N, CA, C and O of each residue as an XYZ file, in Angstrom:
504
protein
N     -46.869    -22.774     78.050
C     -47.948    -22.457     77.139
C     -49.108    -23.417     77.398
O     -48.909    -24.621     77.564
N     -50.310    -22.871     77.430
C     -51.507    -23.681     77.673
C     -51.861    -24.448     76.414
O     -52.057    -23.856     75.352
N     -51.943    -25.771     76.533
C     -52.220    -26.611     75.371
C     -53.688    -26.935     75.218
O     -54.090    -27.477     74.189
N     -54.491    -26.623     76.197
C     -55.929    -26.849     76.090
C     -56.329    -28.249     76.498
O     -55.605    -29.217     76.261
N     -57.468    -28.338     77.101
C     -58.047    -29.621     77.480
C     -59.220    -29.899     76.548
O     -59.553    -29.084     75.687
N     -59.832    -31.047     76.729
C     -60.941    -31.423     75.851
C     -62.093    -30.426     75.939
O     -62.767    -30.176     74.939
N     -62.328    -29.859     77.110
C     -63.408    -28.890     77.263
C     -63.191    -27.640     76.432
O     -64.131    -27.101     75.849
N     -61.926    -27.172     76.378
C     -61.623    -25.981     75.595
C     -61.782    -26.261     74.099
O     -62.341    -25.444     73.366
N     -61.289    -27.420     73.650
C     -61.411    -27.769     72.239
C     -62.866    -27.972     71.857
O     -63.293    -27.576     70.772
N     -63.616    -28.583     72.742
C     -65.044    -28.769     72.492
C     -65.735    -27.416     72.357
O     -66.540    -27.211     71.449
N     -65.420    -26.505     73.256
C     -66.003    -25.157     73.230
C     -65.659    -24.469     71.907
O     -66.530    -23.887     71.260
N     -64.381    -24.538     71.509
C     -63.933    -23.882     70.284
C     -64.591    -24.498     69.048
O     -65.109    -23.772     68.199
N     -64.575    -25.829     68.939
C     -65.175    -26.494     67.781
C     -66.673    -26.233     67.704
O     -67.230    -26.112     66.613
N     -67.321    -26.147     68.856
C     -68.762    -25.897     68.865
C     -69.064    -24.510     68.293
O     -70.008    -24.347     67.520
N     -68.263    -23.517     68.673
C     -68.477    -22.157     68.153
C     -68.156    -22.085     66.667
O     -68.906    -21.481     65.900
N     -67.055    -22.692     66.255
C     -66.661    -22.657     64.845
C     -67.694    -23.382     63.985
O     -68.055    -22.900     62.911
N     -68.170    -24.539     64.450
C     -69.184    -25.260     63.670
C     -70.480    -24.458     63.601
O     -71.150    -24.455     62.568
N     -70.834    -23.785     64.677
C     -72.025    -22.936     64.659
C     -71.891    -21.792     63.666
O     -72.846    -21.466     62.960
N     -70.707    -21.178     63.605
C     -70.482    -20.106     62.630
C     -70.519    -20.644     61.200
O     -71.021    -19.974     60.297
N     -69.993    -21.843     60.994
C     -70.056    -22.458     59.667
C     -71.482    -22.716     59.229
O     -71.830    -22.493     58.070
N     -72.307    -23.184     60.149
C     -73.718    -23.427     59.838
C     -74.418    -22.106     59.535
O     -75.238    -22.036     58.619
N     -74.104    -21.066     60.291
C     -74.683    -19.746     60.036
C     -74.260    -19.228     58.658
O     -75.078    -18.667     57.928
N     -73.000    -19.412     58.306
C     -72.521    -18.990     56.989
C     -73.272    -19.718     55.881
O     -73.643    -19.107     54.878
N     -73.499    -21.029     56.056
C     -74.270    -21.777     55.068
C     -75.676    -21.210     54.946
O     -76.201    -21.074     53.841
N     -76.286    -20.881     56.075
C     -77.639    -20.326     56.042
C     -77.667    -19.034     55.227
O     -78.580    -18.822     54.429
N     -76.676    -18.178     55.425
C     -76.622    -16.925     54.670
C     -76.433    -17.189     53.172
O     -77.077    -16.545     52.344
N     -75.551    -18.133     52.822
C     -75.351    -18.481     51.410
C     -76.632    -19.065     50.829
O     -76.984    -18.775     49.686
N     -77.319    -19.872     51.600
C     -78.568    -20.475     51.136
C     -79.632    -19.403     50.887
O     -80.382    -19.490     49.914
N     -79.700    -18.405     51.748
C     -80.659    -17.313     51.555
C     -80.342    -16.556     50.264
O     -81.249    -16.227     49.499
N     -79.060    -16.281     50.021
C     -78.664    -15.602     48.785
C     -78.992    -16.482     47.582
O     -79.487    -15.994     46.566
N     -78.715    -17.769     47.700
C     -78.994    -18.714     46.620
C     -80.482    -18.719     46.269
O     -80.838    -18.627     45.095
N     -81.330    -18.824     47.249
C     -82.772    -18.851     47.003
C     -83.253    -17.496     46.479
O     -84.167    -17.440     45.657
N     -82.644    -16.409     46.947
C     -83.082    -15.086     46.494
C     -82.769    -14.856     45.017
O     -83.347    -13.965     44.396
N     -81.862    -15.648     44.450
C     -81.574    -15.519     43.019
C     -82.796    -15.829     42.167
O     -82.879    -15.385     41.022
N     -83.737    -16.580     42.706
C     -84.975    -16.862     41.970
C     -85.727    -15.582     41.623
O     -86.425    -15.522     40.611
N     -85.585    -14.568     42.457
C     -86.258    -13.301     42.208
C     -85.716    -12.557     40.998
O     -86.366    -11.643     40.490
N     -84.527    -12.940     40.530
C     -83.919    -12.278     39.380
C     -84.121    -13.043     38.079
O     -83.572    -12.671     37.042
N     -84.901    -14.100     38.135
C     -85.195    -14.868     36.925
C     -84.495    -16.216     36.906
O     -83.544    -16.468     37.647
N     -85.002    -17.066     36.034
C     -84.485    -18.436     35.990
C     -83.060    -18.506     35.451
O     -82.292    -19.375     35.862
N     -82.696    -17.613     34.544
C     -81.344    -17.639     33.987
C     -80.308    -17.316     35.053
O     -79.293    -18.004     35.164
N     -80.558    -16.280     35.834
C     -79.635    -15.904     36.908
C     -79.543    -17.027     37.935
O     -78.458    -17.362     38.410
N     -80.692    -17.600     38.269
C     -80.713    -18.687     39.251
C     -79.935    -19.900     38.735
O     -79.126    -20.476     39.463
N     -80.177    -20.285     37.487
C     -79.488    -21.448     36.920
C     -77.981    -21.228     36.837
O     -77.206    -22.152     37.086
N     -77.559    -20.011     36.490
C     -76.128    -19.708     36.470
C     -75.536    -19.768     37.873
O     -74.410    -20.231     38.054
N     -76.281    -19.306     38.854
C     -75.812    -19.383     40.238
C     -75.698    -20.811     40.726
O     -74.764    -21.160     41.448
N     -76.652    -21.633     40.329
C     -76.655    -23.037     40.744
C     -75.480    -23.797     40.133
O     -74.982    -24.751     40.731
N     -75.035    -23.385     38.949
C     -73.894    -24.054     38.321
C     -72.643    -23.989     39.200
O     -71.791    -24.876     39.140
N     -72.537    -22.947     40.007
C     -71.387    -22.833     40.910
C     -71.337    -23.974     41.919
O     -70.262    -24.350     42.387
N     -72.504    -24.526     42.254
C     -72.569    -25.547     43.291
C     -72.101    -26.916     42.811
O     -72.033    -27.852     43.607
N     -71.780    -27.051     41.535
C     -71.330    -28.340     41.022
C     -69.811    -28.464     41.008
O     -69.286    -29.483     40.560
N     -69.098    -27.459     41.485
C     -67.637    -27.512     41.464
C     -67.104    -28.348     42.633
O     -67.799    -28.584     43.621
N     -65.866    -28.780     42.489
C     -65.231    -29.597     43.529
C     -65.068    -28.792     44.815
O     -65.230    -29.334     45.909
N     -64.752    -27.515     44.695
C     -64.570    -26.677     45.884
C     -65.862    -26.598     46.681
O     -65.845    -26.694     47.908
N     -66.974    -26.423     45.992
C     -68.263    -26.347     46.692
C     -68.617    -27.702     47.295
O     -69.227    -27.761     48.362
N     -68.246    -28.784     46.628
C     -68.474    -30.114     47.215
C     -67.684    -30.260     48.516
O     -68.195    -30.807     49.494
N     -66.456    -29.779     48.531
C     -65.651    -29.835     49.757
C     -66.248    -28.943     50.844
O     -66.248    -29.307     52.020
N     -66.752    -27.781     50.451
C     -67.421    -26.919     51.424
C     -68.692    -27.577     51.952
O     -69.023    -27.438     53.130
N     -69.399    -28.290     51.087
C     -70.587    -29.027     51.536
C     -70.201    -30.102     52.540
O     -70.903    -30.329     53.526
N     -69.086    -30.754     52.282
C     -68.609    -31.759     53.237
C     -68.287    -31.125     54.581
O     -68.606    -31.680     55.633
N     -67.653    -29.959     54.540
C     -67.348    -29.293     55.807
C     -68.631    -28.881     56.523
O     -68.676    -28.866     57.753
N     -69.666    -28.549     55.769
C     -70.956    -28.238     56.384
C     -71.528    -29.467     57.078
O     -71.997    -29.378     58.213
N     -71.492    -30.616     56.400
C     -71.978    -31.846     57.029
C     -71.198    -32.148     58.305
O     -71.781    -32.501     59.330
N     -69.876    -32.005     58.234
C     -69.060    -32.255     59.424
C     -69.445    -31.294     60.546
O     -69.540    -31.695     61.706
N     -69.665    -30.033     60.201
C     -70.047    -29.042     61.211
C     -71.398    -29.369     61.829
O     -71.563    -29.277     63.046
N     -72.360    -29.750     61.004
C     -73.696    -30.081     61.528
C     -73.628    -31.305     62.428
O     -74.207    -31.315     63.514
N     -72.918    -32.345     61.974
C     -72.807    -33.552     62.797
C     -72.126    -33.245     64.125
O     -72.624    -33.631     65.182
N     -70.974    -32.543     64.077
C     -70.277    -32.254     65.327
C     -71.126    -31.366     66.222
O     -71.211    -31.604     67.427
N     -71.747    -30.359     65.656
C     -72.553    -29.437     66.454
C     -73.691    -30.185     67.152
O     -73.989    -29.920     68.317
N     -74.317    -31.110     66.446
C     -75.416    -31.885     67.034
C     -74.912    -32.813     68.134
O     -75.462    -32.826     69.235
N     -73.871    -33.586     67.844
C     -73.388    -34.553     68.831
C     -72.717    -33.863     70.014
O     -72.813    -34.338     71.145
N     -72.046    -32.759     69.764
C     -71.461    -32.012     70.871
C     -72.552    -31.341     71.699
O     -72.401    -31.185     72.910
N     -73.640    -30.945     71.064
C     -74.770    -30.400     71.818
C     -75.345    -31.429     72.776
O     -75.719    -31.100     73.902
N     -75.413    -32.677     72.325
C     -75.862    -33.752     73.220
C     -74.872    -33.915     74.365
O     -75.270    -34.106     75.514
N     -73.564    -33.838     74.048
C     -72.540    -33.925     75.091
C     -72.699    -32.800     76.112
O     -72.578    -33.027     77.316
N     -72.967    -31.607     75.637
C     -73.151    -30.466     76.540
C     -74.346    -30.698     77.455
O     -74.284    -30.411     78.650
N     -75.433    -31.217     76.892
C     -76.609    -31.505     77.730
C     -76.287    -32.560     78.784
O     -76.722    -32.455     79.931
N     -75.521    -33.578     78.390
C     -75.155    -34.607     79.364
C     -74.271    -34.039     80.466
O     -74.460    -34.360     81.640
N     -73.315    -33.204     80.104
C     -72.440    -32.595     81.112
C     -73.246    -31.694     82.037
O     -72.996    -31.668     83.242
N     -74.199    -30.962     81.501
C     -74.977    -30.020     82.307
C     -76.035    -30.690     83.173
O     -76.248    -30.284     84.316
N     -76.699    -31.711     82.642
C     -77.865    -32.250     83.345
C     -77.657    -33.625     83.963
O     -78.534    -34.104     84.681
N     -76.543    -34.267     83.711
C     -76.253    -35.574     84.295
C     -75.273    -35.360     85.435
O     -74.252    -34.695     85.263
N     -75.572    -35.908     86.573
C     -74.743    -35.655     87.758
C     -73.295    -36.121     87.571
O     -72.394    -35.560     88.195
N     -73.052    -37.118     86.741
C     -71.692    -37.608     86.509
C     -71.090    -37.058     85.217
O     -70.001    -37.465     84.813
N     -71.792    -36.146     84.581
C     -71.357    -35.645     83.283
C     -70.004    -34.978     83.297
O     -69.205    -35.187     82.384
N     -69.725    -34.176     84.313
C     -68.447    -33.468     84.379
C     -67.298    -34.460     84.510
O     -66.223    -34.255     83.945
N     -67.525    -35.514     85.244
C     -66.494    -36.531     85.453
C     -66.119    -37.210     84.129
O     -64.969    -37.601     83.932
N     -67.085    -37.345     83.237
C     -66.856    -38.043     81.970
C     -66.755    -37.091     80.778
O     -66.986    -37.498     79.639
N     -66.414    -35.840     81.032
C     -66.396    -34.840     79.968
C     -65.446    -35.220     78.832
O     -65.811    -35.111     77.662
N     -64.236    -35.662     79.164
C     -63.268    -36.012     78.119
C     -63.759    -37.209     77.304
O     -63.667    -37.199     76.077
N     -64.273    -38.225     77.968
C     -64.785    -39.406     77.260
C     -65.975    -39.035     76.379
O     -66.115    -39.547     75.269
N     -66.826    -38.147     76.876
C     -67.974    -37.712     76.081
C     -67.522    -36.918     74.853
O     -68.114    -37.037     73.781
N     -66.473    -36.111     75.014
C     -65.940    -35.349     73.887
C     -65.367    -36.292     72.824
O     -65.627    -36.121     71.633
N     -64.595    -37.276     73.257
C     -64.027    -38.245     72.318
C     -65.140    -39.029     71.631
O     -65.056    -39.319     70.437
N     -66.184    -39.372     72.387
C     -67.327    -40.077     71.804
C     -68.022    -39.209     70.758
O     -68.392    -39.699     69.691
N     -68.201    -37.925     71.059
C     -68.835    -37.015     70.093
C     -68.004    -36.928     68.815
O     -68.556    -36.920     67.714
N     -66.681    -36.862     68.958
C     -65.817    -36.833     67.774
C     -65.920    -38.135     66.981
O     -66.011    -38.115     65.754
N     -65.904    -39.262     67.689
C     -65.968    -40.563     67.016
C     -67.292    -40.740     66.274
O     -67.308    -41.203     65.134
N     -68.390    -40.377     66.913
C     -69.702    -40.513     66.270
C     -69.797    -39.566     65.074
O     -70.406    -39.908     64.060
N     -69.203    -38.391     65.186
C     -69.173    -37.454     64.064
C     -68.447    -38.071     62.874
O     -68.923    -37.993     61.741
N     -67.307    -38.677     63.129
C     -66.526    -39.290     62.050
C     -67.288    -40.449     61.416
O     -67.330    -40.576     60.192
N     -67.890    -41.293     62.252
C     -68.644    -42.440     61.732
C     -69.833    -41.972     60.895
O     -70.118    -42.562     59.853
N     -70.522    -40.935     61.326
C     -71.665    -40.417     60.570
C     -71.211    -39.700     59.300
O     -71.939    -39.662     58.309
N     -70.012    -39.136     59.334
C     -69.503    -38.342     58.226
C     -69.025    -39.195     57.051
O     -69.160    -38.778     55.901
N     -68.479    -40.359     57.310
C     -67.861    -41.176     56.258
C     -68.830    -41.520     55.125
O     -68.470    -41.319     53.965
N     -70.042    -42.029     55.393
C     -70.933    -42.323     54.261
C     -71.358    -41.074     53.493
O     -71.524    -41.121     52.274
N     -71.533    -39.971     54.193
C     -71.899    -38.717     53.522
C     -70.756    -38.259     52.622
O     -70.988    -37.797     51.505
N     -69.526    -38.386     53.106
C     -68.368    -37.999     52.297
C     -68.315    -38.818     51.016
O     -68.004    -38.286     49.950
N     -68.611    -40.088     51.112
C     -68.619    -40.942     49.922
C     -69.701    -40.489     48.939
O     -69.455    -40.408     47.735
N     -70.883    -40.199     49.447
C     -71.989    -39.783     48.582
C     -71.674    -38.459     47.887
O     -71.951    -38.300     46.698
N     -71.103    -37.518     48.619
C     -70.824    -36.195     48.054
C     -69.637    -36.237     47.093
O     -69.661    -35.578     46.053
N     -68.608    -36.998     47.427
C     -67.397    -37.006     46.606
C     -67.418    -38.016     45.466
O     -66.599    -37.922     44.552
N     -68.327    -38.971     45.501
C     -68.351    -40.018     44.475
C     -68.403    -39.452     43.051
O     -67.625    -39.905     42.212
N     -69.281    -38.482     42.729
C     -69.280    -37.961     41.345
C     -67.938    -37.347     40.946
O     -67.489    -37.526     39.814
N     -67.299    -36.629     41.861
C     -66.005    -36.025     41.550
C     -64.938    -37.105     41.383
O     -64.100    -37.012     40.486
N     -64.963    -38.122     42.234
C     -63.982    -39.202     42.133
C     -64.157    -39.992     40.845
O     -63.173    -40.382     40.216
N     -65.400    -40.231     40.450
C     -65.665    -40.959     39.205
C     -65.128    -40.175     38.017
O     -64.541    -40.758     37.106
N     -65.321    -38.856     38.017
C     -64.830    -38.058     36.891
C     -63.304    -38.010     36.875
O     -62.708    -37.987     35.798
N     -62.661    -37.993     38.033
C     -61.195    -37.998     38.086
C     -60.654    -39.331     37.578
O     -59.701    -39.363     36.800
N     -61.261    -40.423     38.017
C     -60.825    -41.747     37.559
C     -61.049    -41.888     36.057
O     -60.186    -42.413     35.353
N     -62.190    -41.427     35.559
C     -62.466    -41.497     34.123
C     -61.453    -40.668     33.342
O     -60.977    -41.101     32.292
N     -61.118    -39.482     33.841
C     -60.129    -38.638     33.178
C     -58.771    -39.321     33.154
O     -58.071    -39.282     32.143
N     -58.394    -39.951     34.270
C     -57.100    -40.618     34.364
C     -56.992    -41.745     33.336
O     -55.974    -41.866     32.655
N     -58.039    -42.571     33.222
C     -57.997    -43.675     32.273
C     -58.115    -43.188     30.829
O     -57.607    -43.830     29.910
N     -58.781    -42.062     30.634
C     -58.894    -41.504     29.288
C     -57.530    -41.011     28.805
O     -57.202    -41.129     27.625
N     -56.738    -40.456     29.733
C     -55.417    -39.933     29.396
C     -54.416    -41.053     29.129
O     -53.450    -40.857     28.392
N     -54.635    -42.206     29.713
C     -53.662    -43.306     29.601
C     -53.678    -43.984     28.269
O     -52.912    -44.921     28.044
């Protein structure tokens, strides 16, 4: 069974992250179009974005954007740098590492309100 090399995983993650970004764009268009139905409809729609599930989806969007950007740089290096193909695996690992490093502070910012409410609930119950 073929287990895949870094190039295949990079190709797959790049397509999946691109589709995730496209899905966000479509949701954003629907979200903004709610303004055409009045402020009440828009405000009710916006309330959905404060849930924990949407926060997790937002995090996945950030991860997709970061990976898509850094992997795009990797693709340019592989295509236009004469030694790029030789270092494809190292460039892929670097793109993943930079994605993770860039993602950690964003994850803290996005999840902090949810974590604070969970901690407050826990101490309130005790």
